[in-house]
GUVEXZA-991578 format. One record per residue: residue in three letters; x, z, y of N, C-alpha, C, O in turn. Coordinates in steps of 0.1 Angstrom, whole numbers, plus 2048, in hexadecimal, padded with zeros to 3 digits. Each point is the difference from the previous one (the first is absolute). Example, Ala and Ser with C-alpha at 12.3 -4.5 7.8 and 13.67 -1.06 7.14 Angstrom:
ala88484E7C77F780080C80980080C80A807800ser7F27F280B80980080B7F880880B80580180B
END
This chain:
unk88541C7397FE7F47F87F78037F480280A7F9unk7F47ED8047F78027F58057F77F48037F4801unk7FF8137F48057FA7F47F47FC7F77F98097FCunk8057EB8027F47FC7F88057FD7F280A7FA7FDunk7EF80C7F98037FE7F27F57F87F97F5801804unk80F7F77F37F77F87F97FD8077F28098027F8unk7EA8018067FD8067F38007F67F57FB7F4801unk80B8107F48007F77F47F58037F77FB80C800unk8017EB7F87F58027F78047FA7F28097F87FFunk7F080E7F78037FB7F27F37FF7F97F6808803unk8097F07F47F47FE7F87FE80C7F68098027F8unk7EC80580A7FD80B7F77F37FE7F97F980A7FDunk8047EA8007F47FD7F88008077F380A7FF7F8unk7EC8098048008077F48017F77F47FA7F5800unk80D80F7F58007F97F47F28007F97FA80B7FEunk8017EA7FF7F27FF7FB7FF8087F37F68087FEunk8137F67F97FF8077F380080F8017F98077F9unk8107FE81080080F8027F48068077FA8097FBunk8027F08107F58068087F37FF7F87F8809801unk8067EC7F87F37FE7FA7FF80A7F47F58047FCunk8167FF7FE80080A7F57FD80E8067F98087FAunk80D7FB8127FD80C8077F28028047FB80C801unk7FE7E98017F28018047F78057F57F4803802unk8127FE7F27F88047F47FE80F8007F88067F9unk81080180F80180F7FE7FC80780D807809805unk7ED7F38017FB80780B7F880C7FC7FB807809unk8037FB7EB7F880C7FB7F27FD7FC7F88097FFunk8057EA7FF7F27FD7FB7FE8047F28098017F8unk7EA8038067FB8017F27F77F47FE7FE7F9809unk7FD8067EB7F77F57FD7F48008097FB7F6806unk7FF8167FC7F48018088027FE80F7F87F9806unk81380B7FF8037FE80E8047F18027FD7FA80Bunk8098007EB8037F28017F47F78007FE7F7808unk7F980C7EF7F37F98007F880280D7FB7F6805unk8058168007F980380C8067F880C7F97FB809unk8148047F78077F880B7FC7F17FF7FE7FA80Bunk8018017EA7FC7F27FE7F17FE8057FD7F7806unk7FB8137F67F27FF8047FE80280F7F67FA805unk81380C80180080180F8007F28067F97FD80Aunk80F7FA7F08007F28057F37FA7FE7FB7F8808unk7FE80B7ED7F37FA7FE7F680580A7F87F8805unk8088157FE7F880580B8027FA80D7F77FC807unk8168027FC8047FA80D7FB7F18007FC7FB80Bunk8037FF7EA7FB7F27FF7F18007FF7FA7F57FDunk7FF8168057F28018007F97FD7F37F67FA7FFunk8118097F67FA7FE7F37F580A7FD80080B805unk7F67F17F47F58097FC8008027F17F98087FBunk8117F27FE8018027F280F7FF7FC8077F6803unk7FD8147F580E8007FB7FF8027F17FA80A7FBunk80C7EE7FD8008017F280F8037FB8097F9804unk7F88117F480D8037FA7FF7FC7F17F88057F8unk8107F18048007FB7F380E8037F980A800807unk7F58037EC80C8047F98007FA7F27F68017F9unk8157F98038027FB7F380C8077FA80B7FC804unk7F380E7F480B8087FB8047FD7F280C8037FCunk7EB7F87FB8037FE7F28067F27FE7FA7F87F9unk81180680D8077F37FF80F80380180480A805unk8047EC7F880F80180180480080F80A806804unk7ED7F480580380080E7F48068087F87F8805unk8078157FB7F48068078007FD80F80B7FE806unk7EA8038007FF7FD80E7F48088067F78047F9unk8097FE8147F58068087FE7F780C8097FC807unk7EA8017FB7FC7F880C7F68088087F78067FBunk80B7F88127F680680A7FA7F48088077F9807unk7EC8057F77F97F48057F780480B7F88097FEunk8087F080E7F680480A7F97F38058057F57FEunk7F080D8097F97F580680180080F7F67FD807unk8168067FE80280180E8017F28067FC7F67FAunk80A80A8128017F380880A7F67FA7FF7F4803unk80A8117F580A7F87FA80B7FC80A80080480Cunk80A7F47EF80B7FC8098047F17FE7FE7FB7F5unk8067FF8158067F27FF80E8027FB80580B7FFunk8027EA7FD80D8017FB80A80680A8088097FCunk7F87F381180980780A7FD80F801809808801unk7EA7FC7FE7FC80E8018058077F480480C800unk7FB7EE7F48058067F480F80280080480B7FCunk8037EB80880F80280180380B8098098087FDunk7F07F980E80380B8097FC80E7FA808809802unk7ED7F77F67FC80C7F980B8047F680180C7FDunk8067EB7FD80A8037F680D8048068098047F9unk7F87FB81480D8038068008108027F7805806unk8148017F580180F80380180380F8087FA807unk7F08107FD80080380E7F97F68098057FC80Aunk7EF8007F27F97F68077FC80480E8017F9809unk7FB8147F87FA80580D80980B8068078077F9unk7FA7F981480680B8077F680C8017F57FE805unk80F80D7F67F680C8007FC80480E7F6807802unk8117F48087FD80480E7F67F68067FA80380Bunk8037F27EE7F67F68057F28068007FD8087F6unk7FB7F58137F28048007F87F87F68027F47FEunk7F58137FA7F97F97F57F18038027FC809807unk7FC7EF7F27F28028007FC80D7F98088057F8unk7EC80080B7FD80D7FA7FE8007F180380B7FAunk7FA7EA8007FE7FF7F280D7FD7F88008007F4unk80B7FE81480D7FD7FA80680D7FA804809807unk7FE7F77EC80580C7F980F7FF7FE8068097FAunk8007EB80A80F7FF7FF80780780B7FB805809unk8137FB7F580880680B80D7F98018047FA80Bunk8048057EA80E7FB8018017F27FB80A7F9802unk7EC8027F78017F37FA8088007F38067F67FCunk7FC8167FF8088027F37F78037F48047FF7F5unk7F080580E7F78067F57FF7F77F48028057F5unk7FA7EF80D7FD7F77F580C7FF7F78008017F4unk80C7FD81380C7FD7F880680D7FA8028007F4unk7FF80B81480680C7FB7F78067F58058067F6unk7EE7FA80C7F78067F68007F87F38008067F6unk8017ED80B8007F77F480D8027F98008017F4unk80B7FE81380D8017FA80280E7F98088017F7unk7F180980E80280D7FA7FA8007F28038097F8unk7F57ED8047FA8007F38047F47F87FF8017F3unk8067F58138037F47F880C7F880680580380Bunk8007F47ED80C7F88057FC7F28048087F8804unk7EB8057FA7FB7F28037F38018077F68057FAunk8097F78137F48018087FC7F28048077F8806unk7ED8057F67FA7F38047F38028087F88097FCunk8077F080F7F48018087FA7F28018067F7805unk7ED8097F87F97F38007F480280A7F980A800unk8067ED80A7F680280A7F97F38038067F57FFunk7ED80C8057F87F48037F980280D7F980A802unk8087EC8077FA80180D7FC7F28048087F77FFunk7EC8078067FB7F38058027F67F58037F4803unk7FB8107F08007F67F580E7FD7FB8017F87F7unk80A80D80F80D7FD7FC80680C7F97FF80C805unk8087F27F080680B7F880F7FF8018067F67FFunk80081680380E80180180580C7F77F88097FDunk8147F67FE80580A7F780F8028038077F6802unk7FE8167FD80F80380280480B7F77F88097FDunk8147F77FE80580A7F780E8058048097F9803unk7F88157FD80D8068008038047F27F98077F9unk8137F58028058047F380D80780380A7FA804unk7F78137FA80C80880380C7FC7F880B801804unk7F27FA7F080C7FC7F88067F380680D7FF7FFunk7EB7F88068067F480780780480D80A7FB803unk7F080F80480780580D80D8067FC80A7FE808unk7F78097ED80C8067FC80B7F67FD80C802803unk7F07F27F88097F67FD8057F880C80C7FD802unk7EA8008078037F880C80480880C8077FA809unk7F58127F780380980C7FB7F980D80780080Aunk7ED7FA7F57FB7F880B7F18038027F98037F7unk8037FE8167F28038047F87F47FF7FB7FB80Aunk8038007EA7F77F47FE7F68037F68028057F5unk7F17F880F7F58027F77FB7F37FA8017F6806unk7FB80B7ED7FC7F37F97F17FD8047F88097FFunk8067EB8057F27FB8037FB7F97F38077F77FAunk7ED80D8027FB7FB7F37F57F58037F7802808unk80B7F37F17F77F58027F77FF7F37F47FC801unk8118087F47F87FF7F37FC80F7FC8098087FDunk7EA7FA8037FB80E7FD7FB8017F27FA80A7FCunk8097EC7FC7FA7FF7F280480C7F87F78067F9unk8157FE80780580B7F880180D80680680A7FBunk7F47F881180080C8077F48087FD7F57FC802unk80D8107F87F48097FC7F780380C80580280Bunk7EE7FE7F27F68048097FD7F680B7F8803809unk8107F27F77FE7F680B7F27FB8017FB7FC80Aunk7FE8047EA7F37FB7FF7F58098077F57FD801unk81080F8027F780A8068007FF80F7F9808807unk80E7EF7FF8017FF80F7F37FB8057FB7F57FCunk7FE81280D7F47FC8068017F480A80C7FC802unk7E98008048017F580980980380C8067F7806unk7FA8167FE80980480B80580E7FB7F88097FDunk8157F980380580D7FC80E7FF7FB8077F6802unk7FE8157F880E8017FC8018087F37F98097FDunk8117F27FB8048077F480E8058028097F9803unk7F98147FA80E8067FF8028037F27FA8087F9unk8107F18018038007F280D8077FD80B7FC806unk7F580E7F280D8077FC8037FC7F17F88027F7unk8147F98088067FE7F280D8067FF80680580Aunk8007FB7EA80C8077FD7FF80F804807805809unk7EF8027F17FD80D80480A80A7FA7FC8097F8unk8107F680C80B8097FB7FE80F8038048087F8unk7F67FB8137FE80E8047F48067F97FF80D800unk7F87EB7FA7F48067F98028007F17F78057F9unk8147F58028018007F280F8037FC8067F87FAunk7FE81480A80E8047FE8038057F280B8007FBunk7EA8067FE8038077F47FE7F77F38068037F6unk7F17F380B7FD7F97F48007F18037F77F87FDunk8148038078017F28047FF7F67F47FC7F5801unk8088107F48007F87F47F48027F77FF7FB7F5unk7F880E80F7F48037F87F47FD8087FC808809unk7FE7ED7F47F57FB8097F480A8017FB80380Aunk8018037EA7F580980080380D8087F7804808unk8148027F680380C8078037FD80F7FC808809unk80A7ED7FA8027FC80E7F27FE8077FE80480Cunk7F97F57ED7F37FE8057F980D8037FA80280Bunk8078087EC7FA80D80280680780C7F9806808unk8147F87FA80780780B7FB7FA80D7FE80880Aunk8017EB7F77FC7FA80D7F18038037FD80380Bunk7FB7FC7EA7F28038027FE80F8057F7802808unk8118077F37FF80E80480380180F7FA807807unk8107F27FD80480080E7F57FA8097FE80680Bunk7FC7EF7F17F67FA8087F480A8017F980180Aunk8038057EA7F580980080380C80A7F7805807unk8158007F980480A8097FF7FC80F7FE809809unk8037EA7FA8007FC80E7F17FE8057FE80080Cunk7F98007EA7F27FE8047FA80A8097FA7FC80Bunk8088117F37FB80A8098067FF80E7F980280Aunk8147FB7F78067FF80D7F97F58087FE80280Cunk7FF7F37EE7F97F58077F28038047FB7FD80Bunk7FE80A7EC7F280580380080980C7F6801808unk8158077F980080A80B8067F980D7FB80380Bunk80F7F57F38077FB80C7F77F780880180080Dunk7F77F87ED7F77F68077F28048007F77F7802unk8068167FB7F28047FF7F77FC80C7F47FD7FEunk81280480E7F87FE80C7FD7F18027F67FC806unk8127FC7F47FD7F18007F67FD7F67F87F7801unk8098107F47F77FD7F47F28058027F77FB7FAunk80781080F7F38068017FA7FE80D7F3801801unk8147FC80A7FB80080D7FF7F38077F87FE809unk8117F87F38007F48077F57F77FC7F98017F6unk8047F58137F57F77FE8067F28028037FC80Cunk7FF7FC7EA7FE8037F280B80A7FB80B7FF805unk7F28097F18098097FB80B7F97F77FD7F67FAunk80F81080680B7FA7F87FD8047F17FE80B7FDunk8037EB7FA7FE8027F280E7FE7FA8077F6802unk7FD8147F680D8007F87FC8007F17F98097FCunk80C7ED7FD7FD8007F280D8007F880B7FA804unk7F580D7F180C8017F77FC7FA7F37F88057F8unk80E7EF8057FD7F87F47F07FF7FF7FB8037F5unk7FF7F98167F27FD8017F780C8007F47FF7FFunk81280D8027F880C80080080580F80B803805unk7E97FF80180080580E80480E8017FB8097F8unk80E7FA81180480E8037F780680A7FC7FA80Aunk8008137F47F880780A80880880980A8067FBunk7F37FB8128088088097FF80F7FD7F68057FBunk81480280980080F7FF80180580E8097FE807unk7EC8087FE7FF80680D80580F7FF7F98087FAunk8137FB80B80680D7FE7F880B80880380C7FEunk7F47F080A7F880A8087F28027FB7F9808806unk8037F17F07F38017FA7F580080B7F7808800unk80A7EE8097F780080C7F27FD7FC7F7804808unk8067F77ED7F27FD7FC7FA80C7F97F48007FEunk81380B7FF7FB80B7FA7F980980A80680380Aunk7EE8017F47F880880A80780E8037FD80580Bunk80B8007EC80680D80280D80080780680A803unk7FF7EA80080D7FE8077FE80580F7F67FB806unk81380D7FF7FF80480E8097F780880C7FF7FEunk7EE7FA80C8077F680880180580F7F5803806unk8167FD7FF80280480E7FF7F38098037F57FBunk7FB80D8128007F580980E7FA80280A8077FDunk7F87ED80780D7FA80280780680C7F9804809unk8147FE7F680880580B80A7F48048077FB7F7unk7F88018158087F580580B8058097FE80780Aunk80F7F57F380B8038088067F38058077F87F9unk7F78058158057F480680F80180380480A806unk8047EC7F580E8008038047F38067F87F7802unk8158088018057F48077FD7F37F87FC7F6806unk80780A7ED7FF7F47F87F37FF7F87FF7F87F6unk7F781180D7F37FF7F97FA80E7FE80580A805unk7F07F67F47F980D7FD8028047F28007F97F6unk8028158098008067F27F28067FE7FC809808unk7FD7F37EE7F28057FE8018087F38047FC7F6unk7F781180C80180A7F57F28047FD7F7802808unk8068007EB7F38057FB8028097F48087FC7F7unk7F28108098028097F67F48007F67F57FF804unk80E8047EF7F68007F680380C7F780B8037FDunk7EA8037FE80180B7F67F87FB7F47F47FF801unk8127FF7F37F97FB7F57F680B7FA80280C803unk7F57F07F67F68097FA8088087F580A7FC7FBunk7F08108028058087F57FE7F87F37F77F97FFunk8128097F88007F87F47F38017F87FD7F77F8unk7FC8158097F48017F97F47F88067F67FF7F9unk80D7FB8127F57F88068037F17FD7F87F7805unk8128067F38037F27FD8007FF7F080380A7F9unk7FB7EA8038027FD7F180F8027FD8087FD808unk7FB8067EB80E8017FC8077F380180C800804unk7EE7F57F98067F38018047FD80F80B7FB803unk7EB8078068037FD80E80A8098068097FC807unk7F78117F580A80A80480E7FC7FC80A800808unk7F87FC7EB80D7FC7FB8057F380680C7FE802unk7EB7F98008037F380680580280E80A7F9805unk7F081080280480380E80D8078018087FD809unk7FB80C7ED80D80780180B7F87FA80C803804unk7F27F47F380A7F87FA8098077F67FC80C7FDunk80E7EE7FE8088067F580780D8048038087F7unk8007FA81680780C8047F780B80480480B803unk7EF7F27FE7F680A8037FE80380F8087FA808unk7EE80E7FB7FD80280E80A8088088017FF80Cunk8068097ED80A80880780A7F880780580380Bunk7FF7F27EE80A7F78067FB7F58098077FA807unk7EC8047F97FA7F68087F980580D7FA7F8807unk8088147FC7FB80580D80A7FC80B80B7FC7FDunk7F080580F8097FD80C7FC7F38077F57FC801unk8167FE8067FE7F58087FF7F37F88077FE7F7unk7F07F980E7FF7F37FB8027F780C7F77FE808unk8157FB7F98037F980C7FE7F17FD8057FA7F6unk7F38008137FD7F27FE8057F880C80080480Bunk8067F07F28057F780A7F77F47FF8007F97F6unk7F88048147F67F68007F78017F37FD7F67F9unk7FE8168047F78037F58067FF7F27FA8017F6unk8137FC80A8087FF7F380780D7FE807804809unk7F78027EC80680D7FD80F8007FF8067F87F9unk80181080F80F80180080480D7F88097FF7F7unk7F180C80D80480D7F97F38067FB7F6801807unk80B8047ED7F48067F980380E7FC8078027F6unk7F380881180180E7FB80D8078028088027F7unk7FB80281580C8088047FD80680D7FA7FA809unk80A8137F87FF80780D80C7FD80980080580Cunk80A7F37EF80B7FC80880780C8078047FF80Cunk7FD80C7ED80780B8057F880980A80580A804unk7EE7F37FE7F88088097F980B7F97FA809807unk8057F77EC7F980A7F88047FF7F28077F67FCunk7F68147FC8038007F27F47FC7F87F5801804unk80E7F87F17F57FC7F77FC80C7F88088057F7unk7EC80180B7FB80C7F97F37FD7F97F97F6803unk8048127F47F37FF7F87F480180A7F67F87FEunk80B81180B7F48028097FE7F580B7F67FF806unk8157F97FB7FE7F580A8007F27FA8017F6807unk7FD80A7EC8017F37F97F47F78038007F47FCunk7F681080A7F47F88048027F980D7F87F8804unk81380C8038027FB80E8077F280080A7FE7F9unk7F07F980F8057F28028007FD80F7F6803806unk8147F67FF8017FC80E8037F180080B7FC7FCunk7EC7FC8098027F28018067FD80E7FB80480Aunk8107F57F68087FD80C8017F18018067FA7F7unk7F48008148017F180280A7FD80B7FF80680Bunk80A7F17F28097FB80B7FF7F18007FE7FA7F5unk8057FF8168007F280180E7FB7FC80A808800unk7F87EB7FE80D7FA7FD80980080C80C7FE7FFunk7EF80580D80880080C80880D800809802809unk7F58087EE80780C80080A8017F580580B7FCunk7FE7EA7FD8098007F580D8078038058087F8unk8017F481380D8068047FF80E8038098087FCunk7EC7FD80A7FE80E8048008087F380580C7FFunk7F47EF7F77FE8077F380B7FD7F68008067F5unk8097F180E80B7FC7F77FB7FC7F28048047F6unk7F27F280B7FB7FA7F380B7F87F98077F8807unk7FB80B7ED80B7F97F87FC7F37FB7F47FC801unk8157FD7F97FE7F27FB7F48007F67F87F7800unk8088137F77F68017F57F38048057F67FF7F9unk8098068147F38058057FB80B7F77F48017FDunk8168088007FC80B7F780580E8057FF80A7F9unk8077F681380480C8067FF7FF80F8017F5806unk7FE8178017FF80080E80480D80580080A7F9unk8037F781480480D8077F880280C7FF7F7808unk7FB8147FA7F780380B80880180D80B807800unk7F17F380B80680380D7FD80E8047F68067FCunk81380180B7FF80E8047F28048067FA80A7FCunk8017ED80D7F38038077F58007F67F7808801unk8097EF7F57F67FF7F680180C7F77F68067FBunk8167FE80180380B7F77FA80D8067FA8087F8unk8077FA8157FB80C8057F18008017F980A7FDunk8017EB8057F17FE8007FB8037F27F68077FFunk8107F37F77FB8027F380380E7FA7F88047F7unk81280380E80280E7FC7F38088037FC8087F8unk7FF7F68147F48088047F47FC7F77F88097FDunk8077EA8007F57FB7F88018067F27F68047FAunk8167FD8018028057F27FC80F8007F98047F6unk80A8048137FD80E8017F18027FF7FB8097F9unk7FD7EF80E7F28018007FA7FB7F37F78077FBunk80E7EE8007FB7FA7F48028097F47F78017F7unk8148068088038097F57F680B7FF7FC8047F5unk7FF8018167F680A7FF7F37FB7FA7FA8077F8unk8027ED80B7F47FA7FA8027FE7F17F68047F8unk8157F78038037FE7F280080D7F97FA8017F5unk80C80A81080080D7FA7F28067FE7FD8067F6unk7FB7F88157F38067FF7F77F97F57F88077FAunk80B7EC8047F87F97F68038067F27F78017F8unk8168038058038057F47FD80F7FF7FD8057F5unk8048028167FF80F8007F18048007FD80C7FDunk7FA7EB8067F28048027FB8077F37F980A800unk80B7F07F47FC8057F380780E7FE7FA8097FAunk8127F880A80880C7FF7FA80C80780080B7FBunk7FA7F28117FA80B8077F58067F97FE80D800unk7FA7EB7F97F58067F88048097F57FA80A7FDunk8127F37FE8058097F580480E8058008097F8unk8047F881480580D8057F780780A80380A805unk7F17F07FD7F780680A7FA80D7FB7FD8017F4unk8018098147FB80D7FC7F27FF7FB7FB8097F9unk7FD7ED80C7F28007FC7FE7FA7F27F48007FCunk8167FC7FD7FF7FB7F38078097F680580A804unk7FB7F27EF8058087F680B7F87F87FE7FC7F5unk80E80381180A7F87F98068087F480180C800unk8037EC7F68078067F580F8038038078077FAunk7FE7F281180E80280480080380F7F87FA808unk81080F7FC80180480E80D7FA80680B8007F9unk7F47FA81380C7FB80780580A8097F980480Aunk8138017F480680B80880D7FB8078097FB7FAunk7F780781480C7FD80780980C8017FB80B804unk8127F47F780980B80080E7FC8038057F77FAunk80181081080E7FD8038037F180380A7FB7FCunk7EC7FF80B8027F28047FD7F67F58017F4802unk7FB8127F27FD7F77F57F18017FC7F9808806unk8037F17EF7F28017FC8018037F18077FA7F8unk7F18108047FF8057F27F17FE7FC7F7803807unk8077F87EC7F37FF7FA7FF80B7F58088017F7unk7EE80780A7FD80B7F77F27FF7FA7F77FC807unk8078087EC7F38007FB7F880B80880580B803unk7EE7F18007F880A8077FA80A7F67F67FD7F9unk81080E8067FC80B7F77F38068037FA8077F9unk8017F68147F38058047F47F67FD7F5803803unk80F7F27F77F57F67FC7F78077F68058077F7unk7EE7F780B7F68077F78027FD7F17FD8087F8unk8087EC8058037FD7F280A8097FA7FF8047F5unk80B7FF81380B8087FC7FD80F8008028077F6unk7F87FD8157FC80F8017F58037F580080B7FAunk7F77EC8047F58027F78058017F27FC8087F8unk80E7EF8048068007F380880D7FE7FF8067F5unk8087FE81580880C7FF7F780C7FE8048097F8unk7F17F780F7F780C7FF7FA8017F27FD80B7FBunk8027E97FE7FA8017F380A8047F57FC8027F4unk8117FE81080A8047F680180F7FE7FC80780Aunk8087FE7EB80380E7FF80B80480A8097F8803unk7F681480180980580B80F7FD7FC8087FC809unk7FC8067EB80E7FF7FC8057F280180C7FE7FFunk7EB7F78018047F28018007FB80E8067F5802unk7F58128077FE7FA80E80D7FE8078027F5806unk8078147F980D7FF8068087F47FB8067F8807unk7FA8077EC8067F47F97FA7F38058087F6801unk7EB80A8007FA7F38058047FD80E8037F4802unk7FD8158078057FD80E80E7FC8008047F8808unk80480E7EF80F7FC7FF8017F27FC8087F8806unk7F08037F18007F27FB7FC7F780C8067F5801unk7F080F8067FC7F780C80B7FF80A8037F5805unk8048167FE80B80080980B7F77FB8077F9808unk7FC8097EB80A7F87FA7FD7F18018097F7802unk7EA8057FC7FC7F38018037FA80E8057F5801unk7F981380A8037FC80D80E7FE8038057F7806unk8038137F480F7FF8038067F47F880B7FB804unk7EF8017F28057F57F87FC7F28048027F67F9unk7F78098137FC7F380580C7F780180A803807unk7F67F17F380C7F78008017F980D7FD7F4801unk8088128098017FB80D8097F38007FC7F6806unk81080B7F48097F48007FA7F47FA8017F5806unk7F880D7EF7FA7F47F97F47FB8097FE7F4801unk7FA8158057F57FC8088067F880D7FA7F6804unk81080F8018067FA80C8057F17FC7FD7F7808unk80A8087ED8047F37FC7F57F67FD8007F5804unk7F58107F67F57F87FD7F87FC80D7FC7F5801unk8038148087FA7FD80D8077F68087FA7F7806unk8138097FA8087F78077FF7F27F98007F6807unk7FF80A7EC7FE7F37F97F37FA8027FF7F47FFunk7F78148037F27FA8027F680B7FF7FB8037F5unk8018038177F780C7FF7F37FC7FA7FA8097FAunk8027EB8087F37FC7FB7FF8007F07F58007FAunk8178008008008007F180080E7FB7FE8027F4unk80380881480080E7FC7F18058017FB80180Bunk7FF8027EA7F28048007FD80D7F88098047F8unk7EB80180A7FD80C7F87FD7FC7F17FC7F47FEunk8068157F97FE7FD7F27F08007FE7F9809803unk8027EB7F97F27FF7FE7FB8097F58068017F5unk7EF80680D7FB8097F67F17FF8007F97FE80Aunk8018047EA7F28007FF7FB80E80480780A800unk7EC7F68057FB80D80480080B7F680180C802unk7FE7EF7F180080A7F580D8087FF80080B7FBunk80B7EE80A80D8077FF80180C8098088097FDunk7F07F880E80180B8087F38068047FE80780Aunk7F87F67ED7F28058038008108007F9806808unk80F8007EF80080F7FF80680580D7FA80A805unk8107F080180680580C7F67FE80C7FF809808unk7FA7EC7F77F67FD80B7F580B7FF7FB80580Aunk8007FE7EA7F680A7FE80480E8057F8807807unk8147FD7F680680C8058008008107FC80A806unk8087EB80080180080E7F28008067FD80780Aunk7F97F27F07F38008067F980D7FF7FA80580Aunk8088027EB7FA80E7FF80680980A7F9809806unk8147F67FC80780980A7FB7FD80E7FE809808unk8007EA7FB7FB7FD80E7F28048027FC80580Bunk7FB7F87EB7F28048017FF8108017F8805807unk8118027F280080E80180480580E7FD80B804unk80A7ED80480480380D7F57FD80A8037FF80Cunk7F17FD7EF7F47FD8098017F38067F97FD80Aunk80F7F97F18007F28057F47F97FA7FC8037F5unk7FE7F48137F57F87FB8057F67F680C7FD800unk7EB7FD7F88047F67F78077F480780A7FA7FBunk7F08018108067F580780D8038068097F8800unk7FA81580480D80480680A8007F480C7FC802unk7F08087F28098007F58047F27FD80C7FD7FDunk7EB7FA8028037F27FD8097FA80A80A7F97FDunk7F380A8108087FB80B80F8057FF8097F9803unk7F88147FB80D8068008087FC7F480C7FC801unk7EF8047F38077FC7F48047F180080B7FC7FCunk7EB7FC8098037F17FF8087FB80C8007F3802unk8068158058087FC80B80F7FD7FB8077FA808unk7FC80A7EC80E7FE7FB8007FB7F27F68007F9unk8177FC8038027FC7F27FF80C7F780480B805unk7F87F47EF7FB7F47F97F07FE8027FA7F77FBunk80081480B7F18008007FA7F58097F57FC7FEunk8137FE80B7FB7F780A7FA7F37F97F87FA805unk80D8037EF7FC7F47F87F48037F77FB7F77F9unk8008158087F58047F67F58088087FB80A7FBunk8027F18107F68078097F38027F97F980A801unk8027EB7F87F38017FA80080A7F47F68087FFunk8157F87FA80180A7F580080F8057FA8097FAunk80D7F881180180E8067F28048057FC80B7FEunk7FD7EC8087F38038067F78047F47F880A801unk8087EE7F47F78047F580480E7FA7F78077FCunk8167FB80380480D7FB7FC80C8097FC80A7FBunk8047F48127FC80A8097F18027FE7FB80C800unk7FD7EA7FF7F28017FE7FD8077F37F68097FFunk8117F57F67FE8067F480380F8017F88097FBunk8137FB80B80380E8027F68078097FC80B7FDunk8007EE80D7F68068097F28027F97F9809803unk8057EE7F37F38017F980080A7F47F68027FAunk81580480380180A7F67F780C80380080480Cunk7FA8027EA7F880D80380A80B80480A8027FBunk7F280580F80880B8057FF80C7F880780A802
END
């Protein structure tokens, strides 16, 4: 006998007040929240996005305005609904959304009042979520706005497009709510900090699309940041590597940035950002050309000084969101195992290229055919730097000393080498190797040492050209080649 049971059901509709407050804490920052809203602008095929902010007021606000396709009122209501889209649904290639939560969760993470105004086919619609009202009513009801007179930035709405307006900025003004000036400075600082993220996140839309996406901050156009410096002639670019998988292709391309001495200081610092190049090396993962992860080896390698020029661009389609576990914020991802193994081999090869770019200058310093002031010695698995006591500047000076002072002089040179501040150098190199430079000196400061070295080398039957070539291969003489050459000619011209 088959016993049939009837399943019972109960209403488990989430409480609006509780769930909508929980949506505020998905982990957004101001920059990731802004980027998520701009994703909708890109999906709407906008070519211009304006970020407007009024902070010096009792009721500060931020608005993001685009000239995309806009929405009808039914489309707007649907867009204001949390969880508009099923992440499993197939989407167009330019669609940067996934869960249908981005607009709401990103906005609520920064404000308690979200108004969206949109215009399509000549008709304007507006709707507002006010979390304080939701807390009172505990109801999933959005306010439809008919009168836009008192809504900030409403006059900036183009003939077709959308405004996302944030008011009640409780998350951006936590410290100085009763001090307008200090609160304004606090919000402006946060907006300024978000600028670089947007320039980086959407750089491929801003520089490569036709027409290119323009992003403006309070009417100032933002310039894209290309983390691969693809326009620089000294950047090393590898061919693309394509890995076909079930849900799409993973396209990988490796880049090695130029040595910092081949770039202007401004360009180098802009490329490295506030954390520097040591932290910005690694994978740059793009989903439909939109940056998801910037600068991490994701456990496949360590971030080291010698590999900080290495960058790997990884492109994935939105059909692989589930495979890569793209989160709601579109700010984190996890590599599928097959991709991870492929990228491991790519990283091993790329690291060699980056190291060679930095070590090329180092090889000159230790080559036997030159005259380094410091010798690089490998000992017991480590590396030791010692003053080169055989350098003609040192041997020549020692020979000119009275016999009783020579031992003391050599002892001082050895002590100088033993006192090399390795810990301080290591810390400074990790902080930014390009900031560690030789002490600039005029030729007059070491002309006597140069003369001693030149006389010693000429005495060993080297030609004048060979002396110039040997001395000027290393610091500090390398910066004074003309002065060295003139000094050689003067000494050679002396009567014998």
